[in-house]
C-alpha angles and dihedrals in degrees: 000000000000091000094054102084092040091053092051092050090051091052091051092049090048092049092049090049091053091051091050091050091049091052090049091051091050091048091050091047092049091047094053092042090052091046091050091048091050091048091048090048091051091047091047091049091048090049090052091049092046092047091052092045090050093051092048092048092050094047106043089131090068090073091064133055109231127182110318127226118234130232121209130196128232091280094051094255119142112255104176146328119247127226136170090277102020132221136068114316143171116187123223133195124243094251091055093059111090113242091232090054091055090046092050091055094044092049090051104038108024119003092181094049094123092049109045129072098231101302129059110215092194092055092044091052091050091049093049091052092050092047091050092050092048092040089226141067101278104136123064106196088187124155122222088259091053091048089052090050091051092046092051103039114007146056130251095255117123107223133137095246093047090050091048091051090045090053093050092051090047092054090048091049090052089053094048102037136044122239089253091054092047096051090046093051090046095052091046094053108032118110117244100182132255090065094297115137119186133022096268094054091045093052091050095046101043100034106016090231141116118263093244091056098055117129123222095258090050092050090050090048091054093044088054096057107070095067090066111355095187094048102039105039110110095231099057097032114015093170094050089044093054093047092050090046088057089054091053092049091049090052090050091050093046090052093048100250096120139019129249092254093050090049094050093047094049093047092056098057117106119217118242120189112241113255093226095042109150124226095220091109101073125157096175092108099045097104093048092045093052091047094050091046090055090048091048092051090052095047100039101043091228123128115251092250092050090050095047098049102029097091093246126160112229116195115199144180093244114147101204093196093055092042092051092051091049091050091048094053093044090053091054108095091200089071091063136054117259117254127220091233142005093299103101129212099255133214145183136197139183130186122200130184096226091196091073106002095247113152106230097190145338137201117192098188146330094267098030113167131188109295090000130141110304103205091191087079097035119106121244135161109271101204116190092349084081095058094091088054101050105020122019098030096051091041093056092041089057090067092230098090134055137179089267095048113120118245128186116245097191134137103261136159121215101201104306093337110100113175116201133204115240094195122116090247107042132201101007094177116223112032133167114247091243092058092043091057094039093055093036094235113187103195094055092044092055090043089056093047088052089052097050095036133247090256090062091051093049092048092053092047090052091053089051091058103262118135101207125180102270094210108029094041094050095108143088093263090080086073088071096038097265099152134166097230105014127223137264129243087241091058092046091051090051092050097045089047088065091057088052094044098062091267096304124130120258126208108212110208139162102194124080106165144346123205131178130228090282093051091252110152110243095175136006124187114243113190114229120236107271119242125220099239094176137359118280087240091058091049090050094049092047091050090049092052095044091052086064089061089070094045126091109296093024126115095240105051091128089067094066118120135167094288134050114292129188124185151119136245125221134189131177127200121246093257095208109151114244095007113120111199138115093236121121146226105207135022122191143179120185114182148140146204123211087275111031139031120210135181127197126193127184132182144096120295088231118025117211137147091284097041114057131122112248096197126064133229094301089090091054090049089050091052089051090052096046094049100040094047092065101022094061096047110128094027110117110255114243137177134237111272117248116206113239094233098042111131109248097183110127123215118249116284120266124275117262134193092024113180132182119187131171114229103210095189093052094033097226139100118253114214122190140161142165114284120251118230119237143086117279095009115161131175130236116205118203128193138185126188114221094254094050124091100210139040119245127199107262100187147322123247139189092200129066092241135057138165122231103217095173101076122122130211118269094018131120122220132189121202140189134172134211132193114237126202105208093189093058096027089232129141122210132225114296119255123239114290117249126192124209123195114211111212122235116264117259116232115214109224119233117266118269114259111251127203111269094022140066138211111261117241118266136075095314094261102068122092119209112243113269096022099084112128126168116252098023094114096254129116122237115246122262099047096103099265098094098079090277101110118151110242116234131221097289095337131049121248110232119231127248092272088069095233129154110276115272094249090078100253149016118302114259092227108026115199096005097112092117095059145003123267110287111260124238101246113221120227139147136297120245146135122324106243126237143164111043091335107320143136132224112270094232132043115065125228120245109269118249141108127275128201101099121140099188124239102291141058122331112282093231142359111306117259115271126222128198 
């Protein structure tokens, strides 16, 4: 017992000792962890510093402007001189920049400019939060030093690695340069729109004044521009400019740079364009210049910097007239929908001379800046503009289908994929291919793709230069432009050029030749041998059908100009999950004259619930028409080439005066129409019962009148007729569709039982032999009411008494004796189309293969061939 208390005390001391040791271990672990973290942080910081220092050391030449290379247009006239940053520029020293001008820029772009060391952690944190919320890189968070780093060394792309490099260069710049030097370099190089680079050039261009003479409202106007030069410059958008100027002034007031009175006075001034404003500052060619520089780098093997400052002469295909017209129309706000905020509806356009592949002009966006996003080479969903690529083109090329071939525009599901017409009048049944394309009908386009097979559509698209996803795009949705990765306006221009060029491939290019200072040729364009991508007959038929798109009743009438135009519209739905609205994501028009091919795209860079286009592709077609009308002036007018052996036979004319009347006494439908002139003309009669999806051919006739004896009581039938030329094997345009309702049969009740007599056994309508007497309410035998009805062709014809057919009930498939029930063709799931025949940009259809006709009769009349 004596050892008990001592043993307990020992255990307590031992337990306390273990706790102390555990705390010490945690403290040691935390110390070393913290030390490692600090060391890693220091190493990381040093790596960032060293990376920035390395980039600066390797690119010292970017701080100077050496001899510029020169770009020439297609006529050999000088367009511009290149430099490491491009554009027109006059440099200015720090002391020549008004203090208030510097403060306006700092207040707007980087309020902690004087405090940070190149990066602003607060701004970065705010940007990261906004990017996470938006699930994309939408917020810059860049300091003035970072913007200078990007302007000097980097591209406009928003990626993590680009931002990390930008930050390292910014820190290095802060070590190498003073704040005064950094703000001076920034203001000398920043883009102010309309081709003006640097604050001195901007002051001269917008206000026709010296930098030192700028007023407060003018300084605020200039400080407002760099965020979105195309949207905030006072020439293109005076209202937006004034609103943004007010924001700048408010920031200056909030940060103590100006007084309330100065702010109010500067806000109230209205901008007036100087009378003697020069046009030397011109950014209309920027997209083309950037594109041709990229092409020259690829072809010459020089770096971009070597090419820009090496004194080279770069000869291009630029048509300055066409480029000027494009720039003018893209600057006109009335050609675009109005946005709810400063995010503009964007656009892109490219023009190619498909006779030689020379790019005439290119616009990459409404606010395109040097080295900005060129939307001509950005991927978007093409919608119905892709139908000629995956449906109509390959169908005609197969030799089994022609512009006059009859398609079926009916509501049909292919598995879980159910395409819908977006036309005012939906699902019109039989429709010639020409009309299907003209009116951009979705149901008939997918029906045709199902007939020719998805594999055929993909193969044709591949020949036309589109690299589709071989597994995820193997479905019927490609018929309406529902693609995994989308296509670019450049690719669409190349493909449509082949339709215009008699089916031969076209190589769009902007570069002709590069020479050095000594006139030695560094590069010379050598056109590749063209390939025959489709037969000349297919190209002709496609052109003929796409000309109808611009005619009355077509979807692209706004694209018409004073010479023949062929083309196709395309619209895609917004594709935002859970949002029910008819607004759209992309609007296209791809078209061509006999000389040039042009493609227009419109839409927001990022589509969300506040940024969708409310109109369809008609606005893109209108842009095509406005630009091409003036751009092509002076180019000799041509005509679309017609192959010498193209079949010119036309199908029989359409049926007129079609009538369908039910003869109740005879219990059949009388069909009649006006005869069609011509030798060997026959008539095909088609019928569809109300519960059936497709029409089936009921019968052929040599006469312009037939009787349908196979109708059943209580049913509804729809008919149409076509003329058929047996000599040419060509079917004419379908007649109007007429529907006939067959009344229910009337059952005669049994006679009333009289005293002294009884009703004979039977069904109440039969009279025992020998008892017939006139006037007793019975019907004499032999009139079809004594169980002796004559069965019809798949459905019995009731007798004159109007009773239920003698087989005890209605036929399960009335009137289908000449064929089995149409099968439900299986296909592939995909996006439900919208707009003028489009598909949502996101959401991929289930993979699979179409081209299944079911297990019964053909869904429609077979294709006819001349």
